[in-house]
C-alpha atoms as one frame of an Amber mdcrd trajectory, in Angstrom:
protein
   0.208 -18.031  46.583  -3.653 -17.507  45.162  -3.602 -20.728  43.286  -3.295
 -22.608  46.021  -6.183 -21.455  48.100  -8.322 -22.088  44.740  -7.418 -25.794
  45.017  -7.958 -25.722  48.504 -11.689 -24.332  47.550 -12.138 -26.630  44.894
 -11.070 -29.544  47.563 -13.446 -28.266  49.645 -16.906 -27.019  48.483 -18.374
 -25.932  51.397 -15.336 -23.337  52.860 -15.228 -22.239  49.177 -18.913 -20.898
  49.075 -18.509 -19.818  52.396 -15.850 -17.681  51.468 -17.572 -16.482  48.444
 -20.909 -15.268  49.926
């Protein structure tokens, strides 16, 4: 679930930043 998404965010920093903002 969320863990997979978190891993993807870690693997793709720019996606993670876009989601956070």
